[in-house]
BALOBA-1460 file (C-alpha; in Angstrom, 3 decimals):
// residues 259
<rec num="1" residu="m" x="-4.819" y="77.734" z="11.747"/>
<rec num="2" residu="k" x="-0.481" y="78.622" z="11.364"/>
<rec num="3" residu="d" x="1.604" y="78.963" z="14.070"/>
<rec num="4" residu="k" x="2.391" y="82.805" z="13.488"/>
<rec num="5" residu="f" x="5.378" y="83.343" z="15.787"/>
<rec num="6" residu="g" x="6.764" y="79.244" z="16.036"/>
<rec num="7" residu="f" x="5.217" y="78.725" z="19.115"/>
<rec num="8" residu="l" x="5.118" y="75.032" z="18.392"/>
<rec num="9" residu="k" x="8.490" y="74.103" z="16.973"/>
<rec num="10" residu="y" x="10.417" y="76.561" z="19.770"/>
<rec num="11" residu="k" x="7.996" y="76.300" z="22.812"/>
<rec num="12" residu="d" x="11.165" y="74.883" z="24.701"/>
<rec num="13" residu="l" x="13.366" y="78.202" z="23.485"/>
<rec num="14" residu="f" x="10.521" y="80.730" z="24.578"/>
<rec num="15" residu="l" x="10.442" y="78.819" z="28.298"/>
<rec num="16" residu="q" x="13.610" y="78.551" z="28.295"/>
<rec num="17" residu="l" x="14.223" y="82.830" z="27.482"/>
<rec num="18" residu="t" x="11.038" y="83.276" z="29.400"/>
<rec num="19" residu="l" x="12.361" y="81.603" z="32.616"/>
<rec num="20" residu="r" x="15.602" y="83.078" z="31.917"/>
<rec num="21" residu="e" x="14.404" y="86.224" z="32.393"/>
<rec num="22" residu="i" x="12.395" y="86.066" z="35.082"/>
<rec num="23" residu="k" x="15.659" y="84.693" z="36.874"/>
<rec num="24" residu="g" x="17.929" y="87.568" z="35.791"/>
<rec num="25" residu="k" x="15.605" y="90.291" z="36.759"/>
<rec num="26" residu="y" x="16.755" y="91.124" z="40.009"/>
<rec num="27" residu="k" x="19.486" y="88.263" z="39.807"/>
<rec num="28" residu="q" x="21.403" y="90.771" z="42.575"/>
<rec num="29" residu="s" x="19.159" y="92.595" z="44.350"/>
<rec num="30" residu="i" x="18.276" y="91.645" z="48.310"/>
<rec num="31" residu="l" x="15.018" y="92.511" z="48.075"/>
<rec num="32" residu="g" x="14.723" y="90.416" z="44.763"/>
<rec num="33" residu="y" x="10.851" y="89.860" z="43.402"/>
<rec num="34" residu="a" x="9.309" y="91.895" z="46.189"/>
<rec num="35" residu="w" x="10.235" y="95.064" z="43.824"/>
<rec num="36" residu="v" x="7.675" y="93.963" z="41.480"/>
<rec num="37" residu="i" x="4.564" y="94.746" z="44.314"/>
<rec num="38" residu="l" x="7.209" y="97.497" z="46.586"/>
<rec num="39" residu="v" x="7.770" y="100.028" z="43.616"/>
<rec num="40" residu="p" x="4.039" y="100.352" z="42.665"/>
<rec num="41" residu="l" x="2.829" y="100.780" z="46.126"/>
<rec num="42" residu="l" x="5.417" y="103.371" z="46.348"/>
<rec num="43" residu="n" x="3.934" y="104.593" z="43.456"/>
<rec num="44" residu="l" x="0.451" y="104.503" z="44.488"/>
<rec num="45" residu="l" x="1.565" y="106.293" z="48.117"/>
<rec num="46" residu="v" x="2.752" y="108.959" z="46.816"/>
<rec num="47" residu="m" x="-0.086" y="109.830" z="43.702"/>
<rec num="48" residu="s" x="-2.383" y="109.188" z="46.612"/>
<rec num="49" residu="i" x="-0.795" y="111.969" z="49.280"/>
<rec num="50" residu="v" x="-0.459" y="114.134" z="46.381"/>
<rec num="51" residu="f" x="-3.580" y="113.941" z="45.070"/>
<rec num="52" residu="s" x="-5.426" y="113.185" z="47.797"/>
<rec num="53" residu="y" x="-4.262" y="116.383" z="49.981"/>
<rec num="54" residu="f" x="-2.868" y="118.363" z="47.883"/>
<rec num="55" residu="f" x="-4.915" y="118.431" z="44.604"/>
<rec num="56" residu="r" x="-8.035" y="116.722" z="45.531"/>
<rec num="57" residu="v" x="-9.553" y="113.957" z="42.912"/>
<rec num="58" residu="p" x="-13.128" y="113.268" z="43.306"/>
<rec num="59" residu="t" x="-13.739" y="109.583" z="42.979"/>
<rec num="60" residu="k" x="-16.269" y="109.475" z="45.757"/>
<rec num="61" residu="p" x="-18.556" y="106.985" z="46.832"/>
<rec num="62" residu="i" x="-15.235" y="104.738" z="45.651"/>
<rec num="63" residu="p" x="-11.891" y="105.422" z="48.014"/>
<rec num="64" residu="f" x="-9.124" y="107.117" z="45.704"/>
<rec num="65" residu="v" x="-6.918" y="104.868" z="46.880"/>
<rec num="66" residu="i" x="-8.612" y="101.688" z="45.416"/>
<rec num="67" residu="y" x="-9.647" y="103.601" z="42.575"/>
<rec num="68" residu="l" x="-6.222" y="104.665" z="41.923"/>
<rec num="69" residu="f" x="-4.687" y="100.972" z="41.917"/>
<rec num="70" residu="v" x="-7.036" y="99.780" z="39.736"/>
<rec num="71" residu="g" x="-5.750" y="101.979" z="37.496"/>
<rec num="72" residu="l" x="-2.060" y="101.525" z="38.283"/>
<rec num="73" residu="v" x="-2.023" y="97.986" z="38.094"/>
<rec num="74" residu="p" x="-2.938" y="97.784" z="34.538"/>
<rec num="75" residu="w" x="-0.662" y="100.893" z="33.605"/>
<rec num="76" residu="t" x="2.127" y="99.624" z="35.176"/>
<rec num="77" residu="f" x="2.100" y="96.050" z="33.113"/>
<rec num="78" residu="t" x="1.828" y="98.518" z="29.963"/>
<rec num="79" residu="a" x="4.840" y="100.723" z="30.446"/>
<rec num="80" residu="n" x="7.133" y="98.020" z="31.885"/>
<rec num="81" residu="a" x="6.038" y="95.352" z="29.188"/>
<rec num="82" residu="i" x="6.918" y="98.086" z="26.149"/>
<rec num="83" residu="a" x="10.090" y="99.321" z="27.650"/>
<rec num="84" residu="s" x="11.433" y="95.733" z="28.854"/>
<rec num="85" residu="g" x="9.929" y="94.716" z="25.177"/>
<rec num="86" residu="t" x="11.845" y="97.615" z="23.208"/>
<rec num="87" residu="s" x="15.325" y="96.414" z="24.455"/>
<rec num="88" residu="s" x="14.954" y="93.342" z="24.182"/>
<rec num="89" residu="i" x="16.034" y="92.481" z="21.035"/>
<rec num="90" residu="i" x="19.422" y="94.446" z="21.573"/>
<rec num="91" residu="a" x="19.951" y="93.017" z="24.713"/>
<rec num="92" residu="n" x="19.797" y="89.412" z="23.055"/>
<rec num="93" residu="g" x="22.360" y="90.734" z="20.290"/>
<rec num="94" residu="s" x="24.207" y="87.596" z="21.042"/>
<rec num="95" residu="l" x="21.268" y="84.887" z="20.342"/>
<rec num="96" residu="i" x="20.350" y="86.504" z="17.397"/>
<rec num="97" residu="t" x="23.924" y="86.560" z="15.543"/>
<rec num="98" residu="k" x="24.238" y="82.653" z="16.346"/>
<rec num="99" residu="v" x="21.018" y="80.861" z="16.483"/>
<rec num="100" residu="n" x="18.608" y="81.271" z="13.783"/>
<rec num="101" residu="f" x="15.109" y="81.336" z="15.128"/>
<rec num="102" residu="p" x="11.977" y="83.577" z="14.866"/>
<rec num="103" residu="r" x="13.611" y="86.744" z="16.273"/>
<rec num="104" residu="e" x="9.600" y="87.911" z="17.773"/>
<rec num="105" residu="i" x="10.554" y="84.863" z="20.043"/>
<rec num="106" residu="i" x="12.866" y="87.305" z="22.180"/>
<rec num="107" residu="l" x="10.565" y="89.806" z="22.496"/>
<rec num="108" residu="l" x="7.309" y="87.674" z="23.637"/>
<rec num="109" residu="s" x="9.231" y="85.825" z="26.043"/>
<rec num="110" residu="t" x="10.000" y="89.270" z="27.989"/>
<rec num="111" residu="i" x="6.666" y="90.364" z="27.909"/>
<rec num="112" residu="a" x="5.723" y="86.691" z="28.974"/>
<rec num="113" residu="s" x="8.220" y="87.285" z="32.102"/>
<rec num="114" residu="r" x="6.845" y="90.688" z="32.783"/>
<rec num="115" residu="i" x="2.484" y="88.825" z="32.993"/>
<rec num="116" residu="i" x="4.139" y="87.002" z="35.983"/>
<rec num="117" residu="d" x="4.726" y="90.409" z="37.666"/>
<rec num="118" residu="l" x="1.128" y="91.259" z="36.517"/>
<rec num="119" residu="i" x="-0.161" y="88.011" z="38.654"/>
<rec num="120" residu="l" x="1.583" y="88.952" z="41.799"/>
<rec num="121" residu="l" x="0.763" y="92.304" z="41.987"/>
<rec num="122" residu="s" x="-2.898" y="91.625" z="41.009"/>
<rec num="123" residu="l" x="-3.026" y="89.743" z="44.018"/>
<rec num="124" residu="t" x="-1.790" y="92.392" z="46.025"/>
<rec num="125" residu="l" x="-4.614" y="94.587" z="44.076"/>
<rec num="126" residu="i" x="-7.098" y="91.567" z="45.157"/>
<rec num="127" residu="v" x="-5.737" y="92.280" z="49.233"/>
<rec num="128" residu="f" x="-6.860" y="95.767" z="48.457"/>
<rec num="129" residu="l" x="-10.633" y="94.986" z="46.879"/>
<rec num="130" residu="f" x="-11.086" y="93.028" z="49.944"/>
<rec num="131" residu="i" x="-9.918" y="95.879" z="52.501"/>
<rec num="132" residu="y" x="-12.125" y="98.774" z="51.016"/>
<rec num="133" residu="h" x="-14.971" y="95.803" z="50.647"/>
<rec num="134" residu="v" x="-15.555" y="95.508" z="47.061"/>
<rec num="135" residu="e" x="-17.397" y="92.659" z="46.228"/>
<rec num="136" residu="p" x="-16.909" y="89.857" z="43.628"/>
<rec num="137" residu="k" x="-19.287" y="90.455" z="40.871"/>
<rec num="138" residu="a" x="-20.102" y="88.659" z="37.538"/>
<rec num="139" residu="s" x="-18.568" y="91.807" z="35.195"/>
<rec num="140" residu="f" x="-15.338" y="90.125" z="36.623"/>
<rec num="141" residu="l" x="-15.732" y="87.698" z="33.617"/>
<rec num="142" residu="f" x="-14.958" y="90.068" z="31.346"/>
<rec num="143" residu="i" x="-11.629" y="91.053" z="33.101"/>
<rec num="144" residu="p" x="-10.110" y="88.353" z="30.822"/>
<rec num="145" residu="l" x="-11.421" y="89.925" z="27.850"/>
<rec num="146" residu="i" x="-9.855" y="93.472" z="28.808"/>
<rec num="147" residu="f" x="-6.363" y="92.025" z="29.374"/>
<rec num="148" residu="f" x="-6.076" y="89.893" z="25.811"/>
<rec num="149" residu="v" x="-6.895" y="93.417" z="24.278"/>
<rec num="150" residu="q" x="-3.764" y="95.316" z="26.379"/>
<rec num="151" residu="l" x="-1.520" y="92.489" z="25.768"/>
<rec num="152" residu="i" x="-2.599" y="92.510" z="21.757"/>
<rec num="153" residu="l" x="-1.788" y="96.454" z="21.929"/>
<rec num="154" residu="v" x="1.606" y="95.521" z="24.538"/>
<rec num="155" residu="i" x="2.853" y="93.418" z="21.868"/>
<rec num="156" residu="g" x="2.062" y="95.227" z="18.846"/>
<rec num="157" residu="i" x="3.837" y="98.286" z="20.161"/>
<rec num="158" residu="s" x="6.204" y="96.560" z="21.505"/>
<rec num="159" residu="l" x="7.195" y="94.964" z="17.830"/>
<rec num="160" residu="i" x="7.547" y="98.136" z="16.297"/>
<rec num="161" residu="l" x="9.695" y="99.624" z="18.332"/>
<rec num="162" residu="s" x="12.326" y="97.197" z="19.511"/>
<rec num="163" residu="a" x="12.680" y="96.401" z="15.744"/>
<rec num="164" residu="t" x="13.311" y="100.128" z="15.138"/>
<rec num="165" residu="n" x="15.422" y="100.647" z="18.266"/>
<rec num="166" residu="v" x="17.848" y="97.844" z="16.749"/>
<rec num="167" residu="f" x="18.472" y="100.521" z="13.782"/>
<rec num="168" residu="f" x="17.961" y="103.975" z="15.824"/>
<rec num="169" residu="r" x="19.014" y="103.774" z="19.680"/>
<rec num="170" residu="d" x="17.164" y="106.857" z="19.900"/>
<rec num="171" residu="v" x="14.071" y="105.019" z="20.237"/>
<rec num="172" residu="e" x="14.501" y="103.283" z="23.911"/>
<rec num="173" residu="n" x="16.287" y="106.659" z="24.733"/>
<rec num="174" residu="m" x="12.967" y="108.486" z="23.913"/>
<rec num="175" residu="l" x="10.774" y="105.841" z="25.227"/>
<rec num="176" residu="v" x="10.874" y="107.564" z="28.899"/>
<rec num="177" residu="v" x="9.363" y="110.894" z="27.777"/>
<rec num="178" residu="i" x="7.036" y="109.314" z="25.301"/>
<rec num="179" residu="l" x="5.435" y="106.506" z="28.656"/>
<rec num="180" residu="t" x="5.254" y="109.467" z="31.493"/>
<rec num="181" residu="a" x="3.994" y="111.639" z="28.882"/>
<rec num="182" residu="w" x="1.839" y="108.440" z="28.149"/>
<rec num="183" residu="m" x="0.361" y="107.833" z="31.793"/>
<rec num="184" residu="y" x="-0.713" y="111.474" z="32.068"/>
<rec num="185" residu="l" x="-2.607" y="111.614" z="28.964"/>
<rec num="186" residu="t" x="-4.161" y="108.257" z="30.465"/>
<rec num="187" residu="p" x="-6.671" y="108.867" z="33.105"/>
<rec num="188" residu="i" x="-4.982" y="106.555" z="36.106"/>
<rec num="189" residu="f" x="-4.745" y="108.968" z="38.516"/>
<rec num="190" residu="y" x="-7.864" y="111.220" z="37.641"/>
<rec num="191" residu="p" x="-11.807" y="109.814" z="36.296"/>
<rec num="192" residu="p" x="-11.913" y="110.658" z="32.568"/>
<rec num="193" residu="e" x="-14.775" y="112.653" z="33.275"/>
<rec num="194" residu="l" x="-12.508" y="115.004" z="34.825"/>
<rec num="195" residu="i" x="-11.412" y="116.186" z="31.178"/>
<rec num="196" residu="p" x="-12.435" y="119.550" z="29.626"/>
<rec num="197" residu="a" x="-15.400" y="118.324" z="27.278"/>
<rec num="198" residu="k" x="-13.913" y="119.979" z="24.514"/>
<rec num="199" residu="i" x="-10.601" y="117.688" z="24.046"/>
<rec num="200" residu="r" x="-12.216" y="114.691" z="25.432"/>
<rec num="201" residu="f" x="-12.434" y="113.488" z="21.767"/>
<rec num="202" residu="l" x="-8.541" y="113.697" z="21.355"/>
<rec num="203" residu="f" x="-8.164" y="111.954" z="24.475"/>
<rec num="204" residu="g" x="-10.543" y="109.128" z="23.384"/>
<rec num="205" residu="l" x="-7.645" y="108.822" z="20.977"/>
<rec num="206" residu="n" x="-5.655" y="106.745" z="23.349"/>
<rec num="207" residu="p" x="-5.971" y="103.393" z="23.453"/>
<rec num="208" residu="m" x="-5.636" y="102.982" z="27.389"/>
<rec num="209" residu="v" x="-8.406" y="105.149" z="28.311"/>
<rec num="210" residu="g" x="-10.710" y="102.596" z="27.231"/>
<rec num="211" residu="i" x="-9.014" y="99.691" z="28.509"/>
<rec num="212" residu="i" x="-8.534" y="101.383" z="31.896"/>
<rec num="213" residu="n" x="-12.264" y="102.176" z="32.118"/>
<rec num="214" residu="a" x="-13.228" y="99.392" z="30.736"/>
<rec num="215" residu="y" x="-11.712" y="97.573" z="34.306"/>
<rec num="216" residu="r" x="-12.824" y="100.296" z="36.307"/>
<rec num="217" residu="n" x="-16.835" y="99.732" z="35.246"/>
<rec num="218" residu="a" x="-15.814" y="95.462" z="35.736"/>
<rec num="219" residu="i" x="-14.597" y="95.933" z="38.682"/>
<rec num="220" residu="f" x="-16.640" y="98.829" z="40.925"/>
<rec num="221" residu="y" x="-19.148" y="99.120" z="38.727"/>
<rec num="222" residu="g" x="-20.404" y="95.744" z="37.854"/>
<rec num="223" residu="v" x="-20.856" y="96.226" z="34.077"/>
<rec num="224" residu="p" x="-19.274" y="95.327" z="31.090"/>
<rec num="225" residu="p" x="-16.685" y="97.510" z="29.325"/>
<rec num="226" residu="p" x="-17.970" y="100.408" z="27.858"/>
<rec num="227" residu="l" x="-18.927" y="100.276" z="23.761"/>
<rec num="228" residu="a" x="-17.791" y="102.878" z="22.582"/>
<rec num="229" residu="s" x="-14.357" y="103.691" z="23.791"/>
<rec num="230" residu="f" x="-13.497" y="99.719" z="24.699"/>
<rec num="231" residu="g" x="-14.464" y="99.080" z="20.985"/>
<rec num="232" residu="f" x="-12.011" y="101.489" z="19.730"/>
<rec num="233" residu="s" x="-9.666" y="100.137" z="21.740"/>
<rec num="234" residu="i" x="-9.884" y="96.761" z="20.606"/>
<rec num="235" residu="v" x="-9.466" y="98.082" z="16.529"/>
<rec num="236" residu="i" x="-6.318" y="100.223" z="17.276"/>
<rec num="237" residu="s" x="-4.697" y="97.663" z="18.873"/>
<rec num="238" residu="l" x="-5.276" y="95.272" z="16.392"/>
<rec num="239" residu="i" x="-4.041" y="97.636" z="14.111"/>
<rec num="240" residu="f" x="-1.084" y="98.313" z="15.860"/>
<rec num="241" residu="l" x="-0.634" y="94.304" z="16.377"/>
<rec num="242" residu="v" x="-0.821" y="93.381" z="12.477"/>
<rec num="243" residu="a" x="1.317" y="96.905" z="11.859"/>
<rec num="244" residu="g" x="3.966" y="95.293" z="14.299"/>
<rec num="245" residu="i" x="3.639" y="91.719" z="13.129"/>
<rec num="246" residu="m" x="4.880" y="93.127" z="9.421"/>
<rec num="247" residu="i" x="7.399" y="96.037" z="10.545"/>
<rec num="248" residu="f" x="8.827" y="93.525" z="12.846"/>
<rec num="249" residu="r" x="9.090" y="90.727" z="10.174"/>
<rec num="250" residu="k" x="10.403" y="93.414" z="7.267"/>
<rec num="251" residu="l" x="13.163" y="95.019" z="9.258"/>
<rec num="252" residu="s" x="14.239" y="91.203" z="11.601"/>
<rec num="253" residu="r" x="15.740" y="90.064" z="8.382"/>
<rec num="254" residu="s" x="18.719" y="92.607" z="8.644"/>
<rec num="255" residu="f" x="19.183" y="92.401" z="12.508"/>
<rec num="256" residu="s" x="22.405" y="90.207" z="12.278"/>
<rec num="257" residu="d" x="23.867" y="92.983" z="9.891"/>
<rec num="258" residu="v" x="22.971" y="95.582" z="12.784"/>
<rec num="259" residu="i" x="23.869" y="94.096" z="15.886"/>
């Protein structure tokens, strides 16, 4: 199989960039990598209060806190990875103008550093699952597959946004608004059953819907990912990946001229 991103030849560079990203992220922060866990936990606390006491969201028999956390963990990775990936090429502009290597490695190393964040946050989630007596199930074996589809989606979108951001810096500025809207259109703090039937089809066009539902099906209900919604997420993720590779490869030829 062809080494699409040049990992074999440039694996050392990939590892160095990933480690640099990990070390530099919270370099001058007192709490350091504790923020990886603290920020989602603070979001969990605020959302739990709002949607448990002010806007009651029915998730029984599953406690709302753990229902929310299972949706919040994958979403946090998606949002952070795309945001970091979008700005990664600009942030490494000096490296691009001096060294000749596949530019995708910069983006992929940035996303890889966010996977480390996800692992730390997932360990916290495991503690919560234990506290709320969510027992391990055979369906947990589907979680790596679900994450792989999610990762493909994140890489595909990040390839497109990071490349276009080099030429149109408005992309990075608009991303905060886009990610916020995307979060509310994804059933993170509400079950998909609350979506009105008339517009449920439109919500289903969001690939994160199938991914979040797949995680909850595997963790809470002990069943495989829903075929229709998760299958759609797989198709959309592959489309984004292919389109992302094509767009990134085409635009990357001019990165050195613009940065």
